C-alpha positions, -999 to +999 in steps of 0.1 A: +000+000+000+014+034-009+023+057+020+013+094+018+028+122+039+015+157+044+043+183+041+036+217+058+054+250+050+046+283+067+029+307+044+028+345+045-008+346+035-039+344+058-066+319+051-091+347+043-067+359+015-064+326-003-093+331-027-077+365-039-043+351-046-034+350-083-006+327-095+015+317-124+039+287-126+072+281-144+089+248-137+093+244-099+086+281-091+051+294-084+047+332-085+020+346-062+003+380-063-019+396-037-023+433-031-016+430+006+017+412+002+049+418-018+052+396-049+060+362-036+073+329-050+069+293-038+100+273-047+100+235-048+136+222-043+125+187-034+095+166-025+098+178+011+116+211+004+092+240-002+098+276+007+080+309+003+101+341-003+096+376-015+106+382-051+139+402-050+136+422-082+168+428-101+194+409-121+211+379-105+244+391-120+262+413-095+275+448-105+313+451-108+330+464-077+363+480-071+358+506-098+388+528-103+409+545-130+436+569-139+441+596-165+472+594-187+482+629-198+514+629-219+502+657-241+493+691-226+502+710-258+533+725-241+547+736-275+519+761-277+521+770-240+491+747-234+467+768-255+450+737-270+449+718-237+414+719-224+408+691-198+371+680-192+357+656-167+345+622-179+326+598-156+325+561-162+304+531-150+307+494-158+282+465-161+287+428-162+270+408-189+263+370-194+260+359-230+242+327-222+213+343-203+214+377-220+213+393-186+231+426-178+239+437-143+231+470-128+257+497-131+287+498-109+297+528-088+313+556-109+348+570-113+355+604-127+387+615-145+398+649-160+417+648-193+418+663-227+411+632-248+410+653-280+448+655-279+468+626-292+483+601-267+460+611-239+437+584-226+418+573-195+420+538-180+391+523-161+396+492-139+372+470-119+370+436-101+358+404-116+321+393-114+312+356-110+291+345-141+301+374-163+313+366-198+321+402-207+319+438-193+302+469-208+316+504-203+295+536-203+307+572-202+290+605-194+307+637-206+302+670-187+273+655-166+254+644-197+236+610-199+256+579-200+263+563-234+279+530-244+316+532-254+326+495-256+329+460-242+357+438-231+364+404-215+393+418-194+391+439-162+404+471-177+394+494-205+411+523-223+391+553-235+411+574-260+383+598-269+356+572-278+323+591-284+295+577-262+264+562-279+237+580-260+210+557-276+222+529-253+226+536-216+232+513-186+203+496-167+186+517-140+176+498-108+138+498-103+113+479-082+078+494-086+064+470-059+087+481-031+061+492-005+025+487+008-002+499-016+022+492-044+019+454-043+004+439-075-028+417-074-024+397-105+003+381-127+007+362-160+034+353-184+033+366-220+059+367-247+088+359-224+079+385-198+061+385-165+032+410-164+020+422-131-013+442-127-033+464-103-020+479-072-040+499-046-022+531-057-026+524-094-055+500-100-053+504-138-016+498-140+003+470-158+040+464-154+061+442-177+094+427-167+125+427-188+123+402-217+132+367-206+140+380-171+108+376-150+123+390-118+140+421-133+121+454-136+151+475-146+151+499-175+175+522-194+176+558-206+165+558-234+144+527-233+156+496-250+134+470-267+139+444-239+135+469-209+109+467-183+080+491-188+047+503-173+014+512-189-020+525-178-054+514-190-075+545-197-111+545-208-143+562-197-143+546-162-118+534-136-106+501-150-092+480-122-071+452-136-087+420-123-070+395-145-043+393-172-045+366-198-019+356-224-038+351-257-031+346-294-045+381-299-021+396-275-021+403-238-057+406-226-064+428-196-097+419-180-108+449-159-137+459-138-154+477-167-137+468-200-116+442-217-084+456-233-059+440-256-022+450-253-003+444-285+031+453-299+034+483-323+027+474-360+012+441-349+047+430-337+057+415-303+054+437-272+084+459-265+093+488-242+104+508-272+084+514-293+057+513-267+029+488-269-006+496-282-035+494-258-069+491-272-103+486-255-121+456-271-152+449-251-172+472-228-181+445-203-165+441-169-149+410-155-150+396-119-119+387-098-124+350-105-094+335-124-103+329-160-100+295-176-083+291-210-092+262-232-075+261-266-078+297-279-109+305-259-110+323-225-138+317-201-146+344-175-173+355-151-187+390-156-184+417-130-221+416-126-229+381-113-250+357-133-231+353-165-203+331-178-189+343-211-162+334-235-136+355-254-125+343-288-114+355-321-140+362-347-129+361-384-158+382-397-149+411-375-111+404-374-112+409-337-123+393-304-159+389-293-177+374-263-205+349-261-229+342-232-228+306-221-256+310-195-282+324-220-302+291-218-296+284-181-303+317-163-320+299-135-287+283-125-270+317-120-295+342-109-283+361-078-254+336-075-216+342-078-189+318-086-163+311-059-142+285-077-139+266-109-115+243-127-112+226-161-108+189-167-098+182-203-100+144-202-122+125-203-153+148-207-139+183-215-158+197-185-156+228-163-164+221-126-179+252-110-187+260-074-214+286-066-214+307-035-244+288-020-224+255-021-240+241-053-218+225-079-224+230-116-207+212-145-203+227-180-196+203-208-181+222-237-171+210-272-159+239-293-156+218-325-192+208-324-204+242-310-222+223-282-223+231-245-246+222-216-249+228-179-255+202-152-267+209-117-248+186-092-263+182-057-248+163-028-256+157+009-236+187+019-220+219+004-192+222-021-166+248-011-138+246-036-124+226-066-092+220-084-081+196-111-049+175-111-037+154-140-030+118-129-020+089-151-034+105-183-067+116-168-078+149-152-091+142-117-112+168-100-107+174-063-134+190-042-136+205-007-170+194+006-187+203+039-209+175+053-229+168+084-216+134+096-226+118+129-238+152+142-206+170+134-198+195+106-167+182+087-147+193+057-136+165+033-112+166+004-129+143-021-116+132-055-138+124-085-136+087-093-117+077-124-136+072-157-108+050-171-120+017-156-117-015-177-143-035-158-176-023-144-168-037-110-140-010-108-164+018-116-175+041-087-206+062-090-212+071-053-206+102-033-180+104-005-170+068-013-141+045-006-131+016-028-116-016-014-098-041-035-092-074-016-071-104-023-099-127-011-137-120-009-148-103+023-182-093+036-171-068+062-153-035+054-139-009+078-122+025+076-156+041+070-154+065+099-160+094+074-195+080+069-204+072+105-241+068+110-249+073+073-272+052+052-250+040+023-250+018-008-223-008-016-212-016-051-199-052-048-182-068-078-206-049-101-238-054-081-255-026-062-265-036-026-287-014-005-299-038+023-287-065+046-314-089+060-340-063+050-324-034+068-307-005+051-269-004+051-258+019+079-222+025+089-216+017+126-183+022+144-167+028+110-177-006+097-203-022+074-214-058+071-226-069+037-250-098+029-225-112+003-187-111+001-168-094-026-134-087-040-139-051-052-162-031-029-172+006-031-192+021-003-206+056-004-237+079-005-261+072-033-274+098-058-297+099-087-286+110-122-314+126-143-315+139-178-345+159-190-345+171-226-358+206-236-391+207-254-388+203-291-391+237-308-390+232-346-409+247-374-434+223-392-459+227-420-485+235-393-464+261-375-440+260-346-441+227-328-446+243-294-481+254-303-493+221-318-505+190-300-478+164-302-464+132-289-432+111-293-439+085-319-406+069-312-377+076-289-343+059-291-314+062-266-279+058-280-258+046-251-223+035-244-214+010-217-247+016-198-271-004-176-299+000-151-316+031-165-352+042-167-368+065-193-401+079-203-421+111-205-419+140-180-453+134-164-451+142-127-474+138-097-484+164-071-451+158-053-431+165-084-421+128-088-420+112-123-449+088-128-442+070-161-405+060-161-399+025-173-369+003-171-349+001-204-341-036-205-308-048-218-304-083-204-302-109-231-276-137-225-263-128-190-260-157-166-285-158-138-271-141-106-245-122-125-246-084-127-261-070-159-235-067-187-229-032-200-247-023-232-236-002-261-260+006-289-296+019-294-324+014-268-361+021-276-380+040-249-416+034-239-433+068-239-467+055-227-486+073-255-483+106-237-494+136-257-496+174-251-480+206-264-444+195-258-423+164-263-398+159-234-378+127-226-365+119-191-337+094-185-328+084-150-304+062-131-307+056-094-281+028-092-244+033-088-239+018-123-224+033-155-247+056-176-233+072-207-260+087-230-245+096-264-277+108-280-315+110-275-333+105-308-369+116-310-394+111-338-423+134-330-459+132-342-478+165-346-515+175-349-541+149-342-524+123-319-555+102-312-548+077-339 
């Protein structure tokens, strides 16, 4: 049996701040942003070696030390009584440079020498100490208190200036940390085009700061600005646009703000640089909440600032720009007056977004961009969902939930993992809530380690058979144990739930008008299923209590041996619709057993008009 250990590392964040933390990962470093804390990173150096530290902005390459120099003055124009000798001060600074990383250090301290370099044989010599990791050194000069300009590079620790004119278009890096104090800490981060982009501080809510190119922890810049320098921009529109999220997108860097969505692009449709400065363009006049967006392929999912909508951002060829679509337009009842506290995307196996509402309800969005199909599912458990994340494990995306349950009179928080869909035998499938699965070497009829379900009425799935009773009594966990009427090798024990599908009424145009206004019935309904058993189906006729009245078992047993669990069925099943007629055709499919149900299609042949014959 594998052994699991919990490793704890002190965090600078309070528990109440966790939902507001934005993060971005590169290899074993996780960068964290919160407006109440300096930019932070979590570093994984080993399985049990995790540390939090503030980001120390600046190059890792040290500036040269020991700066010194001397003026060599063999020529003072003595033949002309010094009439042409006019010494001027020149100030020098040196940086270290690493060719492999492309990183340049900050400037060293300065040295000033007075000389007339316009006369032959006069020169200034600058010296400095070696820097670990430097492959060369760059020398800058300022004449008569002007700006510094580049005059040359060398691999040695000395440089001679014999009247080299400084290139004022290239100056040394200037140290900068825009996040050096409270109220200047950024609240969001993303990576885009080899830069780290930080956004929104208390003092400047509409601000975005880009790091030096390929140097995420370096905010230094030069005078004048170079292409790869760090830079800052502000998002200006008709309202205060607090930057809630930054998203790296094919269309550029997207800034999702409280009132608008902006795109940040390079000048002339090129990559983003400090010089020339980037172009900032408002794209969509719709605000975005603080919920982290989800990116699937080239589409961004986000919650609007005004609760009740989930929308997408994607490129539209017809307008040659980005547009948004409302994914909640057909499911308003699931979002009215509710906000989203957490969500996560599971690509495989179902391409689903798991979403937690503020009231503890979980929703699931199944989305298929290629087929332009999406649909929402309301998921209810005996408790409240609090949070969700998705972890890829063995080729499958597994959703983890934080669930609050009332167990044995106590309120408990459980971390629960969605069962795998990659089972090879139905006895290994698990469609129960808060369940544990036991695989035994020999068949057993008593299972323990069920303390998390103490006092609960449960269902056991034993070698592919659903068991709800023992000697006529419901199965109840007592003292963390459960006794079954039959032994089994693979046993799953958990809370039961019912899965229901109800189709929308048909709304198609017929020769007699729209179907919704015409008496109709389902002449024939066929379910196309994959690896399915133990399902009921029928019309949506309900009694006064809201329970379905006319659901019938869809039989699949053909050649199964007596006493064995039903074999899984793949193919088409015809549904008994009990001759129900009315002004709508709706099909209900239900499974109350913890057995596999995969409905690939519901095919309906309606009959309109006079349905008496």
